[in-house]
VEXDREN-2710 file (C-alpha; in Angstrom, 1 decimal):
% VEXDREN-2710
k/r/px/py/pz
1/MET/21.5/107.5/6.8
2/PRO/24.4/105.5/8.3
3/LYS/22.8/102.6/11.2
4/TYR/24.6/102.2/14.4
5/LEU/24.4/99.3/17.4
6/VAL/24.8/101.1/20.7
7/GLN/25.3/98.7/23.8
8/VAL/25.1/100.6/27.1
9/SER/25.8/99.8/30.4
10/ILE/23.8/101.4/32.9
11/ASN/25.6/102.5/36.6
12/LYS/24.2/102.0/39.7
13/ASP/22.8/106.1/39.9
14/GLY/21.5/105.5/36.4
15/ILE/19.5/102.6/37.6
16/ARG/17.9/104.1/40.3
17/ASN/16.8/106.7/37.9
18/VAL/15.1/104.0/35.6
19/LEU/13.2/102.5/38.5
20/SER/12.1/105.3/40.5
21/LYS/11.2/108.0/37.8
22/ALA/11.8/107.1/33.9
23/LYS/10.9/103.5/33.9
24/GLY/11.4/101.4/30.8
25/THR/9.5/103.4/28.3
26/GLY/10.1/106.7/29.5
27/LEU/13.8/106.0/29.0
28/ARG/13.1/104.7/25.5
29/ALA/11.2/108.2/25.1
30/ALA/14.5/110.1/26.3
31/VAL/16.4/108.4/24.4
32/THR/14.0/109.0/21.5
33/LYS/14.3/112.9/22.0
34/PHE/18.2/112.5/22.4
35/ALA/19.0/110.8/19.1
36/GLU/16.8/113.2/17.5
37/SER/18.7/115.9/18.8
38/ALA/22.1/114.7/17.3
39/GLY/20.0/114.4/14.0
40/GLY/19.3/110.7/14.5
41/LYS/16.6/108.5/14.4
42/LEU/16.1/105.1/16.9
43/ASP/15.1/102.4/14.9
44/ALA/15.1/99.7/17.6
45/TYR/15.4/99.7/21.6
46/TYR/15.5/97.2/23.8
47/PHE/16.6/96.1/27.4
48/ALA/18.8/93.3/27.9
49/PHE/20.6/91.6/30.8
50/GLY/24.3/90.1/30.8
51/GLN/26.9/92.8/29.9
52/HIS/24.9/95.6/28.5
53/ASP/21.1/96.9/30.3
54/VAL/20.0/98.2/26.6
55/VAL/20.6/97.6/23.0
56/ALA/19.8/99.6/20.1
57/ILE/19.7/100.6/16.8
58/VAL/20.2/103.8/15.7
59/ASP/20.5/106.2/12.6
60/PHE/23.1/109.0/12.9
61/PRO/23.5/111.4/9.5
62/ASP/27.5/110.7/9.9
63/ASN/29.9/109.6/12.3
64/VAL/30.4/113.3/13.9
65/SER/26.6/113.5/15.1
66/ALA/26.9/109.6/16.1
67/ALA/30.4/110.2/17.9
68/ALA/29.1/113.6/19.5
69/ALA/26.0/111.6/20.9
70/SER/28.4/109.0/22.1
71/VAL/30.7/111.9/23.9
72/ALA/27.4/113.2/25.3
73/ALA/25.8/110.4/26.9
74/ASN/29.2/108.8/28.0
75/GLY/30.3/112.1/29.5
76/ALA/26.4/112.9/31.6
77/GLY/28.0/109.8/33.5
78/ALA/24.9/107.9/34.1
79/VAL/26.0/105.5/31.4
80/ASP/28.8/103.4/30.3
81/LEU/28.3/103.7/25.8
82/ALA/29.7/101.7/23.2
83/MET/28.7/102.5/19.7
84/THR/29.7/100.2/16.6
85/PRO/28.8/101.2/12.9
86/LEU/27.2/99.1/11.4
87/ILE/27.2/97.9/7.3
88/THR/24.6/96.6/5.2
89/PRO/24.9/93.7/3.1
90/GLU/25.4/95.3/-0.4
91/GLU/27.9/97.3/1.5
92/MET/30.0/94.6/2.4
93/ASP/29.8/92.9/-1.4
94/ARG/31.2/96.2/-2.6
95/ALA/34.1/96.5/0.5
96/VAL/34.6/92.8/-0.8
97/GLU/35.0/93.6/-4.5
98/LYS/36.9/96.7/-3.7
99/SER/39.3/94.5/-1.2
100/ALA/40.7/92.7/-4.0
101/THR/42.0/96.0/-5.8
102/LEU/44.1/97.2/-2.5
103/ALA/47.7/96.7/-2.5
104/VAL/48.5/94.6/0.6
105/PRO/52.0/95.6/2.5
106/GLY/54.0/92.8/2.6
107/GLN/52.4/91.1/-0.4
108/ALA/53.5/90.8/-4.4
END
């Protein structure tokens, strides 16, 4: 399954819920269940401080499932979620090989 880097900033209301109700492990359990509802699997989950409050690696079966999870999470209003597709080193090798065969506009 394709992997995605998920970066989450939790807003003021979301933080209140984390601190008063779910706590860290409860939020991770809720995120695990949410990812599974979209056909995904949570690989890694960490709280952070700085620009993002949570970072995670999630497997989704396809881009549509990943986008659906992103739309649903952002639409709920408690978080600002960004999702980045990840590729393996082997996939990068194939991309580099393929790039050599591409006709770049403006170059002979």
